C-alpha positions in Angstrom: 90.9 -73.7 -18.0 90.8 -76.0 -21.1 92.4 -79.3 -21.9 93.2 -81.0 -25.1 92.5 -84.7 -25.6 92.8 -87.1 -28.3 89.9 -85.6 -30.3 91.6 -82.2 -30.4 88.5 -80.2 -29.0 88.0 -77.9 -26.0 86.1 -79.3 -22.9 84.4 -76.8 -20.5 83.7 -78.1 -17.0 80.0 -78.2 -15.9 80.6 -76.1 -12.7 82.0 -73.2 -14.8 78.8 -73.1 -17.0 76.6 -73.1 -13.9 78.4 -70.1 -12.5 77.8 -68.1 -15.6 74.1 -68.9 -15.6 73.8 -67.8 -12.0 75.6 -64.5 -12.9 73.2 -63.7 -15.7 70.2 -64.7 -13.7 71.3 -62.3 -10.9 71.9 -59.5 -13.4 68.4 -60.1 -14.9 66.8 -60.1 -11.5 68.5 -56.9 -10.5 67.3 -55.2 -13.7 63.8 -56.4 -13.2 63.9 -55.3 -9.6 65.0 -51.8 -10.6 62.3 -51.7 -13.3 59.5 -52.6 -10.9 60.9 -50.4 -8.1 60.8 -47.3 -10.4 57.2 -48.1 -11.4 56.2 -48.3 -7.8 57.9 -45.0 -6.9 56.1 -43.4 -9.8 52.7 -44.7 -8.6 53.0 -44.0 -4.8 53.2 -40.2 -5.0 50.0 -40.2 -7.1 48.3 -42.3 -4.5 49.5 -40.0 -1.8 48.3 -37.0 -3.8 44.9 -38.6 -4.2 44.8 -39.2 -0.4 45.6 -35.5 0.3 43.0 -34.3 -2.2 40.4 -36.5 -0.6 41.2 -35.2 2.8 41.1 -31.6 1.5 37.8 -32.3 -0.2 36.3 -33.8 2.9 37.6 -30.8 5.0 36.1 -28.4 2.5 32.7 -30.2 2.6 32.8 -30.1 6.4 33.5 -26.3 6.4 30.6 -25.8 3.9 28.2 -27.8 6.0 29.4 -25.8 9.1 28.8 -22.5 7.3 25.3 -23.5 6.1 24.4 -24.6 9.6 25.6 -21.3 11.1 23.7 -19.4 8.5 20.6 -21.4 9.2 21.0 -20.8 13.0 21.4 -17.0 12.4 18.4 -16.9 10.2 16.3 -18.7 12.8 17.5 -16.3 15.5 16.6 -13.3 13.3 13.1 -14.7 12.6 12.6 -15.4 16.3 13.6 -11.9 17.1 11.2 -10.5 14.4 8.3 -12.7 15.6 9.0 -11.6 19.2 9.0 -8.0 18.2 5.7 -8.4 16.3 4.1 -10.2 19.2 5.2 -7.4 21.5 3.7 -4.8 19.1 0.4 -6.8 18.9 0.2 -7.0 22.7 0.9 -3.3 22.9 -1.8 -2.6 20.3 -4.3 -4.8 22.2 -3.5 -3.0 25.4 -3.9 0.3 23.7 -7.2 -0.8 22.3 -8.5 -1.8 25.7 -7.3 1.5 27.2 -8.9 3.6 24.5 -12.2 1.6 24.8 -12.3 2.4 28.5 -11.5 6.0 27.9 -14.1 6.5 25.2 -16.7 4.5 27.1 -17.1 1.9 24.3 -19.5 -0.8 25.5 -18.5 -4.5 25.4 -21.2 -5.1 22.8 -19.8 -2.4 20.5 -16.3 -3.8 20.9 -17.5 -7.2 19.8 -19.6 -6.0 17.0 -18.4 -5.9 13.3 -19.1 -2.5 11.6 -19.1 -1.7 7.9 -17.2 1.6 8.1 -16.0 4.2 10.4 -16.0 7.8 9.0 -13.9 10.4 10.6 -14.7 14.0 9.6 -11.6 16.1 10.0 -12.5 19.4 11.6 -10.8 22.3 13.5 -11.7 24.5 16.5 -12.7 27.3 14.2 -15.1 25.2 12.1 -18.3 25.2 14.1 -20.4 26.5 11.2 -19.0 23.9 8.9 -19.9 21.2 11.4 -23.4 22.5 11.8 -23.9 22.5 8.0 -22.9 18.8 7.9 -25.2 18.0 10.8 -28.1 19.7 9.0 -27.5 17.8 5.7 -25.9 14.4 5.3 -24.9 13.4 8.9 -27.8 11.9 10.9 -28.4 13.3 14.4 -29.6 12.1 17.7 -31.4 8.7 17.7 -30.8 8.4 13.9 -27.1 8.5 14.5 -27.4 5.5 16.9 -29.7 3.8 14.5 -27.1 4.3 11.8 -24.6 2.5 13.9 -26.9 -0.3 15.1 -28.8 -1.1 11.8 -26.3 -0.1 9.1 -23.0 -0.6 10.9 -21.8 3.0 10.1 -19.9 5.1 12.6 -19.7 8.8 11.9 -17.7 11.2 14.1 -16.1 14.6 13.9 -12.4 14.2 14.6 -10.4 16.7 16.6 -7.5 16.8 19.1 -6.6 19.3 21.7 -5.4 22.9 21.7 -1.9 23.9 22.6 -3.2 25.3 25.9 -4.6 22.2 27.6 -8.2 22.7 28.9 -8.2 26.2 27.4 -11.3 28.0 26.0 -11.1 26.1 22.7 -11.2 22.7 24.3 -14.1 23.8 26.6 -16.1 24.9 23.6 -15.7 21.4 22.0 -16.6 19.7 25.2 -19.8 21.8 25.4 -20.6 20.9 21.7 -20.0 17.3 22.4 -22.5 17.3 25.3 -25.1 18.7 22.9 -24.5 16.4 19.9 -22.4 13.4 21.1 -20.7 13.1 17.7 -17.0 13.8 18.4 -13.9 11.6 18.6 -11.2 13.4 20.6 -7.7 12.4 19.8 -4.5 12.4 21.8 -3.1 15.0 19.4 -2.3 18.7 19.4 -4.1 20.6 16.7 -2.2 22.6 14.0 -2.2 22.9 10.2 1.3 21.5 9.9 0.3 18.5 12.1 -2.3 17.0 9.7 -0.2 14.0 8.9 0.2 13.2 12.6 -3.5 13.7 13.1 -4.4 11.4 10.2 -2.1 8.7 11.6 -3.6 9.1 15.1 -7.1 8.9 13.8 -6.6 5.6 12.0 -4.7 4.1 14.9 -7.5 5.2 17.3 -10.4 4.2 15.1 -9.2 0.7 14.5 -8.5 0.3 18.2 -12.1 1.3 19.1 -14.2 -0.2 16.4 -13.8 -3.4 14.3 -14.8 -2.4 10.8 -14.3 -3.3 7.2 -13.3 0.3 6.2 -11.9 3.4 7.8 -12.5 6.7 6.1 -11.2 10.2 6.5 -13.2 13.1 5.0 -12.9 16.9 5.4 -15.8 18.9 7.0 -16.3 20.8 3.7 -17.1 17.7 1.6 -20.6 16.4 0.9 -21.1 12.7 1.3 -24.0 10.3 0.3 -23.8 7.6 2.9 -25.8 4.9 1.1 -23.9 5.4 -2.2 -20.6 5.3 -0.3 -21.5 2.0 1.4 -22.5 0.6 -2.0 -19.3 1.8 -3.6 -17.1 0.3 -0.9 -19.0 -3.0 -0.8 -17.4 -3.9 -4.2 -14.1 -4.1 -2.3 -15.1 -6.2 0.7 -13.1 -9.3 -0.4 -9.8 -7.3 -0.8 -7.7 -7.5 2.4 -5.5 -4.4 1.6 -7.3 -1.8 -0.4 -6.8 2.0 -0.6 -9.7 3.8 -2.3 -9.9 7.4 -3.4 -9.3 9.8 -6.3 -5.7 9.1 -7.2 -3.5 11.9 -8.3 0.2 12.7 -8.8 0.8 16.4 -8.4 4.1 18.3 -8.6 6.5 18.4 -5.7 6.6 22.1 -4.7 10.0 23.2 -3.7 9.5 27.0 -3.3 8.8 28.0 0.3 6.4 30.8 -0.7 3.8 28.6 -2.3 0.9 26.7 -0.7 1.5 23.0 -0.1 5.3 23.6 -0.1 7.2 20.3 0.5 10.3 20.9 2.7 11.6 17.4 1.8 11.3 18.0 -1.9 14.9 16.7 -2.5 13.8 13.2 -1.6 11.7 13.1 -4.7 14.5 13.6 -7.2 15.0 16.6 -9.5 13.1 19.8 -9.1 9.9 19.6 -11.1 9.3 15.9 -10.4 5.9 14.6 -9.3 4.8 12.7 -6.2 4.0 9.1 -6.4 0.3 8.3 -7.0 -1.9 8.8 -3.9 -5.5 9.6 -3.0 -6.5 13.3 -2.8 -6.8 14.5 0.8 -10.5 15.5 0.8 -11.6 11.9 1.0 -10.0 8.4 1.1 -10.8 5.0 2.6 -8.6 2.1 3.7 -9.4 -1.4 4.7 -8.9 -2.8 8.2 -5.6 -4.5 7.5 -4.1 -1.1 6.4 -5.5 0.7 9.5 -4.0 -2.0 11.7 -0.7 -1.6 9.9 -0.7 2.1 10.8 -1.6 1.3 14.4 1.2 -1.2 14.8 3.9 0.9 13.0 2.8 4.4 13.9 6.1 5.3 15.6 8.0 4.3 12.5 5.9 6.0 9.8 7.4 9.1 8.3 5.3 12.3 8.1 5.5 14.6 5.1 4.2 18.1 5.1 1.0 17.1 3.2 -1.1 14.4 4.9 -2.4 12.8 1.7 1.2 12.4 0.6 2.1 10.9 4.0 -0.7 8.3 3.8 0.3 7.3 0.3 3.9 6.9 1.3 3.0 4.5 4.1 1.7 2.0 1.6 4.6 2.1 -0.9 6.4 -1.2 -0.8 3.3 -3.0 0.5 1.0 -5.3 -1.4 -1.8 -2.8 -1.6 -4.5 -2.3 -4.3 -5.0 1.3 -5.2 -8.5 2.0 -6.4 -9.1 5.2 -8.4 -12.8 6.0 -8.2 -14.0 9.3 -9.5 -17.4 8.9 -7.7 -15.5 10.0 -4.6 -14.5 13.4 -6.0 -17.4 14.8 -8.1 -17.5 18.5 -8.8 -20.4 20.4 -7.2 -20.9 22.7 -10.2 -22.7 20.3 -12.6 -21.1 16.9 -12.3 -22.8 15.7 -9.1 -26.2 17.2 -10.0 -26.2 15.6 -13.5 -25.3 12.2 -12.1 -28.0 12.5 -9.4 -30.6 13.3 -12.1 -29.5 10.2 -14.0 -29.7 8.1 -10.8 -26.0 7.6 -10.5 -25.3 9.5 -7.3 -21.8 10.5 -6.4 -20.4 9.2 -3.1 -18.5 12.4 -2.3 -18.6 15.9 -3.9 -16.5 19.1 -3.5 -14.9 21.9 -5.5 -11.3 21.2 -6.7 -10.5 25.0 -6.8 -11.2 25.3 -3.1 -10.0 21.8 -2.1 -13.5 21.4 -0.7 -16.9 23.0 -1.2 -16.3 26.7 -1.6 -18.0 28.6 1.3 -19.3 25.2 2.5 -21.0 26.7 5.6 -23.4 28.6 3.4 -23.5 26.2 0.4 -23.6 22.7 1.9 -27.5 22.8 2.0 -27.7 23.8 -1.7 -25.2 21.0 -2.7 -27.2 18.5 -0.6 -30.4 19.6 -2.3 -29.0 19.2 -5.8 -26.6 16.3 -5.4 -27.9 14.3 -2.4 -29.3 10.8 -2.8 -33.1 10.3 -2.1 -34.0 11.0 1.5 -34.8 7.4 2.5 -32.1 5.7 0.4 -29.9 5.1 3.4 -32.6 3.4 5.5 -34.3 1.4 2.8 -31.1 0.1 1.2 -30.4 -3.6 1.8 -26.7 -3.1 1.7 
């Protein structure tokens, strides 16, 4: 409402102006409130989102830690099981060693002693003449055989198992020969040509159970050996824990059944015409104590191929083993070993490749020994 007075101008009452100010202030407050409320609603979901992500992250970390812990526990259980298995095998190996020592009448002094090498001469029931040719040439007899063990730390034995007919005429012949010479190591093994891989495995397991030596050697009974030269040759490898010494070769895998040295499991070696992995030829090879012990502990798991030299080589594949290819362990008897003997560089082992041993060794061993043998007293005068 307005009133006119004498000055002809409009007069607005004070309470009306105050009401307008309040109205505008309320409107401004409302707008500011809406503004800040929208800002807050925009911020809150982000904060809530961060909270959820944090919880998910923490949950994920907890799961990861739990998985790592479970993996660690499983690994420990597997290791414990492996250690327990190895301990059981070692206990079984020690028990077998004690049993064998008692069976073969090995004295306590011999069990405690450290030898340089154990030589097993692979032989058969029908090889009496071959054994006699070895006894009359490079293998000491009688008291000299004992002296060889005591003074030089060298054990030499003919290695043979049993016949199919237990206690048959063949076994009795070997027992009679053993009473005369005392130079056999009888294995818990049934003899047979196709059983050479099993015989080799049994020999190393038995030998390392009976004698504590640096090296264990397998040699055929139609091979000539110079013992002093052999000891000197192997001495160069004394500080190697896992060493496999011989004349390394890699022959063809023979798939045809009609040929000699046929490999029934030829398909495992790839395409027809492939070659074997490198391994020592079967006439002679030497392994260190660690490898002989490995064979002893794992003998039930080691696969046997048709050829024993292939089998031995396969047992060391995948192991940290040093292969030593030494041609002094496979000299030819024609001229090679004789020429080297004249030059003062004797061969450690000699044979004829074409016969996989000395041809007609029963008749020729003495001749080979005369031409290729080391000086007569070399073995006893050597300081090694």
